[in-house]
C-alpha positions in Angstrom: -17.0 0.1 -3.8 -13.5 -1.5 -3.7 -14.8 -4.4 -1.6 -17.4 -5.3 -4.3 -14.8 -5.6 -7.1 -14.0 -9.2 -8.3 -10.4 -9.1 -9.2 -10.5 -12.2 -11.4 -13.5 -10.8 -13.4 -11.4 -7.6 -13.9 -8.4 -9.6 -15.0 -10.4 -11.5 -17.5 -12.1 -8.4 -18.8 -8.7 -6.8 -19.4 -7.5 -9.9 -21.2 -10.6 -10.3 -23.3 -10.3 -6.7 -24.6 -6.7 -7.2 -25.8 -7.4 -10.7 -27.1 -10.0 -9.1 -29.3 -7.6 -6.5 -30.5 -5.0 -9.2 -31.3 -7.6 -11.3 -33.1 -6.5 -14.2 -30.9 -8.0 -17.6 -31.7 -11.0 -18.3 -29.5 -9.6 -21.6 -28.2 -6.3 -20.0 -27.3 -8.1 -17.2 -25.5 -10.0 -19.8 -23.5 -6.8 -21.5 -22.5 -5.2 -18.2 -21.3 -8.2 -16.6 -19.5 -8.4 -19.5 -17.0 -5.7 -21.1 -14.8 -4.3 -24.5 -15.6 -4.5 -25.8 -12.1 -6.1 -24.7 -8.8 -5.6 -26.1 -5.3 -7.8 -25.5 -2.2 -6.9 -27.1 1.1 -7.3 -26.8 4.9 -4.4 -26.4 7.3 -4.9 -27.4 10.9 -2.7 -25.5 13.5 -2.4 -26.1 17.2 -2.8 -22.6 18.7 -0.9 -21.3 21.7 -4.0 -21.7 23.9 -4.2 -25.4 23.1 -7.1 -25.2 20.7 -7.0 -26.6 17.2 -7.8 -24.1 14.5 -8.3 -24.8 10.8 -7.2 -22.3 8.1 -8.2 -22.1 4.4 -5.4 -22.2 2.0 -5.1 -21.7 -1.8 -2.6 -22.1 -4.7 -3.3 -21.3 -8.3 -1.0 -22.1 -11.2 -2.1 -20.1 -14.2 0.3 -20.9 -17.1 3.8 -22.5 -17.1 4.5 -22.4 -20.9 7.5 -20.2 -20.4 8.8 -21.8 -17.2 7.9 -22.8 -13.6 5.0 -21.0 -12.0 6.1 -18.0 -9.9 4.1 -15.9 -7.4 3.7 -14.8 -3.9 1.8 -16.2 -0.9 -0.6 -13.8 0.8 -1.8 -14.0 4.4 -5.0 -11.8 4.4 -8.3 -12.0 6.2 -10.3 -11.2 3.0 -8.4 -13.6 0.8 -10.5 -15.4 -1.8 -9.9 -17.9 -4.6 -10.9 -15.4 -7.2 -8.4 -12.9 -5.9 -5.7 -15.6 -6.1 -6.8 -16.5 -9.6 -6.5 -12.9 -10.7 -3.1 -12.5 -9.2 -1.8 -15.7 -10.7 -3.1 -14.6 -14.1 -1.3 -11.2 -13.8 1.9 -13.0 -12.7 1.9 -14.9 -16.1 1.8 -11.5 -17.9 4.2 -9.9 -15.5 6.9 -12.6 -16.1 6.3 -12.5 -19.8 6.5 -8.7 -20.1 9.7 -8.7 -18.0 11.0 -11.4 -20.3 12.0 -13.8 -17.6 11.5 -17.6 -18.1 8.7 -18.2 -15.5 5.0 -18.6 -15.5 2.2 -17.3 -13.2 1.2 -18.6 -9.8 -0.3 -17.2 -6.6 -1.2 -18.5 -3.2 -2.9 -17.5 0.0 -4.3 -18.2 3.4 -7.4 -16.6 4.9 -5.9 -15.1 8.0 -4.8 -11.9 9.6 -1.2 -12.6 10.5 -1.2 -9.8 13.1 -3.4 -12.0 15.2 -0.9 -14.9 15.3 2.1 -15.5 17.6 5.5 -16.2 16.0 5.1 -19.9 16.7 1.6 -20.0 15.2 2.8 -18.2 12.0 5.6 -20.7 11.7 3.2 -23.7 12.1 0.9 -22.2 9.5 3.7 -21.7 7.0 4.9 -25.2 7.5 1.4 -26.5 7.2 1.0 -24.7 3.8 4.1 -26.4 2.5 2.9 -29.9 3.7 -0.3 -29.3 1.7 1.5 -28.2 -1.5 5.0 -29.7 -1.5 4.2 -32.5 -4.1 3.0 -29.8 -6.5 5.8 -27.3 -5.8 9.5 -27.2 -6.5 12.3 -25.2 -8.2 11.3 -26.6 -11.6 7.5 -26.6 -10.9 6.2 -23.8 -8.7 8.2 -21.2 -6.8 6.4 -19.0 -4.2 7.6 -15.8 -2.6 6.4 -13.3 0.0 3.4 -11.1 -0.7 0.8 -9.2 1.4 1.1 -10.3 5.1 4.2 -12.6 4.6 7.9 -12.0 5.2 11.3 -13.2 4.3 11.4 -15.1 7.6 8.3 -17.0 6.6 9.9 -18.0 3.3 12.8 -19.3 5.3 10.5 -21.5 7.3 8.8 -22.7 4.2 12.0 -23.5 2.4 13.2 -25.4 5.4 10.0 -27.5 5.6 10.2 -28.3 1.9 13.9 -29.3 2.2 13.0 -31.6 5.1 10.2 -33.3 3.1 12.3 -33.9 0.0 15.4 -34.8 2.0 17.8 -32.3 0.6 18.6 -28.6 0.9 16.5 -26.9 -1.8 16.9 -23.1 -1.5 15.4 -22.4 -5.0 11.9 -23.6 -4.0 11.0 -20.3 -2.4 12.4 -16.8 -3.1 12.3 -13.6 -1.0 14.2 -15.5 1.7 16.4 -13.7 4.3 19.9 -12.8 3.2 22.2 -15.4 4.7 19.5 -18.0 4.3 19.5 -18.3 0.6 18.1 -14.8 -0.1 19.5 -12.2 -2.6 20.8 -8.8 -1.8 18.6 -6.1 -3.4 15.4 -8.2 -3.1 14.1 -5.9 -0.3 14.3 -2.8 -2.5 13.5 -4.5 -5.8 9.8 -3.9 -6.3 9.8 -0.3 -5.1 12.9 0.6 -7.0 11.5 -1.2 -10.1 8.5 1.1 -9.9 10.8 4.1 -9.9 12.9 2.8 -12.8 9.7 2.7 -14.9 8.6 6.1 -13.6 12.0 7.5 -14.7 11.7 6.0 -18.2 8.1 7.3 -18.5 9.2 10.8 -17.5 11.9 10.7 -20.2 9.4 9.7 -22.8 6.8 12.3 -21.6 9.3 15.1 -21.2 8.7 15.5 -17.4 11.4 16.7 -15.0 11.5 14.3 -12.0 13.3 17.0 -9.9 10.3 19.3 -10.3 7.8 16.5 -9.7 5.8 15.6 -6.6 4.3 12.1 -5.9 1.8 10.6 -3.5 1.6 7.0 -2.5 -1.2 4.7 -1.2 0.1 2.1 1.2 3.3 2.0 3.2 4.4 -1.6 3.0 7.6 -2.7 1.3 6.8 -1.6 -2.2 5.6 1.9 -1.1 8.5 2.4 1.3 11.2 1.9 -1.4 9.2 3.6 -4.1 9.1 6.7 -1.8 12.8 6.4 -1.1 13.5 6.0 -4.8 11.4 8.9 -5.9 13.3 11.2 -3.5 16.8 9.8 -3.6 17.1 8.3 -7.2 14.9 10.8 -9.0 15.3 13.9 -6.9 11.6 14.5 -6.5 9.4 15.1 -3.5 6.7 12.9 -1.9 3.7 14.9 -0.6 2.3 12.1 1.4 1.4 8.5 2.0 -1.8 6.8 3.0 -1.4 4.0 5.5 -3.8 1.5 7.1 -3.6 1.5 10.9 -4.2 -2.0 12.1 -4.8 -0.6 15.7 -7.5 1.8 14.7 -8.8 -0.4 11.9 -8.8 2.6 9.5 -6.5 4.4 7.1 -4.8 7.8 7.5 -3.0 10.0 5.1 0.3 11.4 6.4 1.6 14.7 4.9 4.2 17.2 5.7 5.0 20.7 4.4 7.9 20.4 1.9 7.4 16.7 1.6 7.7 13.6 3.8 10.9 11.9 4.8 10.4 8.3 3.8 13.3 7.0 5.8 12.0 8.6 9.0 8.5 7.1 8.4 10.1 3.7 7.9 11.8 4.1 11.3 8.4 4.4 13.0 6.5 1.7 11.1 5.8 -1.9 12.3 6.2 -5.0 10.2 2.6 -4.8 8.8 3.1 -1.3 7.5 1.3 0.7 10.3 2.9 4.1 11.0 3.1 5.2 14.6 0.6 8.0 14.4 1.7 9.8 17.6 5.4 9.8 16.7 4.4 11.2 13.3 2.4 14.0 14.9 5.2 14.7 17.3 7.5 15.2 14.3 5.4 17.7 12.5 3.3 15.5 10.2 -0.3 16.2 9.5 -2.6 13.2 9.8 -5.8 13.3 7.7 -8.5 11.0 6.4 -7.2 7.8 4.7 -8.9 8.8 1.4 -7.2 12.2 1.2 -4.2 10.8 -0.7 -5.9 10.5 -4.0 -7.0 14.2 -4.1 -3.6 15.8 -3.4 -2.2 18.2 -6.0 0.7 16.1 -7.3 2.2 15.1 -10.6 2.5 11.3 -9.9 0.2 8.9 -8.1 1.6 5.6 -7.0 -1.1 3.2 -5.6 0.8 0.5 -3.8 -1.8 -1.1 -1.5 -4.5 -3.5 -2.6 -6.5 -4.1 -5.8 -9.4 -2.0 -6.9 -8.4 1.2 -5.0 -8.6 3.5 -8.1 -12.2 2.9 -9.3 -15.2 4.6 -10.8 -15.8 6.5 -7.6 -12.3 7.4 -6.3 -10.9 8.4 -9.7 -13.2 11.4 -9.7 -11.2 12.8 -6.8 -7.9 12.9 -8.7 -6.4 16.4 -9.0 -6.1 18.0 -12.5 -2.3 18.3 -11.8 -1.8 14.5 -12.1 0.1 13.5 -15.2 1.2 9.9 -14.4 0.0 6.9 -12.5 2.4 4.2 -11.6 0.7 1.0 -10.4 2.9 -0.4 -7.6 0.0 -2.7 -6.4 -1.5 -5.5 -8.3 -4.8 -4.6 -10.0 -5.2 -1.2 -8.3 -7.1 0.3 -11.2 -10.5 -0.8 -12.5 -11.5 -0.6 -16.2 -13.8 2.4 -15.4 -10.8 4.3 -14.0 -8.7 3.3 -17.1 -11.4 5.1 -19.2 -11.0 8.2 -17.1 -7.2 8.1 -17.6 -7.6 7.8 -21.4 -10.1 10.7 -21.5 -7.9 13.0 -19.4 -4.5 12.0 -20.9 -3.1 10.6 -17.7 -0.2 8.3 -18.6 -0.5 4.9 -16.9 2.3 2.4 -16.2 0.3 -0.8 -15.7 0.8 -3.0 -12.7 2.3 -6.1 -14.2 5.0 -3.9 -15.9 5.4 -1.3 -13.1 5.8 -3.7 -10.2 7.7 -6.5 -12.0 10.9 -5.7 -10.1 10.0 -8.1 -7.3 9.5 -11.1 -9.5 12.5 -10.2 -11.6 14.8 -10.1 -8.6 13.2 -13.3 -7.3 14.3 -14.9 -10.6 17.8 -13.5 -9.9 17.6 -15.1 -6.5 16.7 -18.4 -7.9 19.6 -18.2 -10.4 22.0 -17.5 -7.6 20.6 -20.4 -5.6 21.2 -22.7 -8.6 24.8 -21.4 -9.0 25.4 -21.3 -5.3 27.1 -18.0 -6.0 25.7 -14.7 -4.9 26.0 -11.2 -6.5 26.6 -7.9 -4.8 23.6 -5.5 -4.2 24.9 -3.1 -6.8 25.1 -5.9 -9.4 21.5 -7.1 -8.6 20.1 -3.6 -8.8 22.0 -2.9 -12.0 20.6 -6.0 -13.6 17.2 -5.1 -12.4 17.4 -1.6 -13.9 18.4 -3.1 -17.2 15.5 -5.5 -17.2 12.9 -2.9 -16.1 14.2 -0.4 -18.6 14.0 -2.9 -21.5 10.6 -4.0 -20.4 9.2 -0.5 -20.2 10.6 0.5 -23.6 9.2 -2.6 -25.3 5.8 -1.8 -24.0 6.0 1.9 -24.8 7.2 1.2 -28.3 4.3 -1.2 -28.8 1.9 1.4 -27.4 3.2 4.0 -29.9 3.2 1.6 -32.9 -0.3 0.3 -32.3 -1.7 3.6 -31.0 -3.1 1.8 -27.9 -3.3 2.4 -24.1 -0.2 1.3 -22.2 -2.1 -1.5 -20.4 -3.2 -2.9 -23.7 0.3 -2.6 -25.1 1.7 -4.5 -22.1 -0.9 -7.3 -22.5 0.0 -7.5 -26.2 3.7 -7.9 -25.5 3.0 -10.5 -22.8 0.4 -12.5 -24.6 2.5 -12.7 -27.8 5.4 -14.1 -25.7 3.2 -16.7 -23.9 1.4 -17.8 -27.1 4.8 -18.1 -28.8 6.1 -20.4 -26.0 2.9 -22.5 -26.2 3.4 -22.9 -30.0 7.0 -23.8 -29.6 6.1 -26.5 -27.1 3.4 -27.9 -29.3 0.5 -27.1 -27.0 -1.6 -25.6 -29.7 -1.1 -28.2 -32.4 -2.9 -31.1 -30.8 0.3 -33.0 -30.0 0.6 -31.9 -26.3 
């Protein structure tokens, strides 16, 4: 089912529903439901065996009314232009709902990075920059890491851009390694941002985090730090995580009586988020089917893998104990699943609010690059907490005022801010 979902159609359907509620002008709606610019290109790479291989690359720039386009670059074998379009669209709303002065972009390459050597990955990264550098830049379009990409890759990309323009330009990519223009706190940012919104939701919904249990899908960067945050910042427990095993080409759910230890699991995970199954078993973990995570008896579900994972079929497996879903991934919930949540009074923290911690701290990184002055980790995370708390409360208050679902409220806040910026720039008066 998940493989049949078109993420861009889902993004447009979500937008159209809210545009109708806002009584948005038809022409303005048409501007916002499609990206401003799209790029598709081929990247030739000389492989280690001497052969020449050509990879398909994408970049989509959705809307830059509020500032330069911002968004990650994904290396994934199932990448499509429609997925990139959807993610660029959601990035526009994410930046707006977090109230940071950036627009929405996204990029990708159709590739499984685990099949490449370090040198091949570097060549592919530099090739992507050579294809896009004239349409990128700190005041134009600023990529970052995403699925299948790393801080090291951003370092290579920033270096290639700097070579091409003839000057050191750290602000053109964010999510770079600390010491190479990166920001302290960026590694934890998205996962901790998820937890900051969960904390605020629990306050509003009168839930005790110390008596709460969560389950996560995925065990990449977002899920790792969301798990740590749920345990160490909120005092709750994590019943399990579902993790794709790139060796076995299938997912497993890892659980342990009394709750998992996220820091231990991080110690036995590779760079692509695969947990060492044997080491987990040796340490007393139970390893079950990859779909088991969604049916566990927990209070909080945090999908932090790929889009479309909570859909018309899988949502039926959710335990009656679940009170809150926090979307760590982009687009993990389909409109059919949203209807289930509404019907069953499950509180939802929508993706482009819940996981906005990453892009917010990327913005902080860019600010630090411009200043050539870098903050402490505590200062970064404190600023992030303030931003995420403010963003959550603005959406929650809109939800209460308009008597609408949280996702719709988040769209309302974001769309209002983007349309206002377009009006202030004269884009909607015919003078632009």
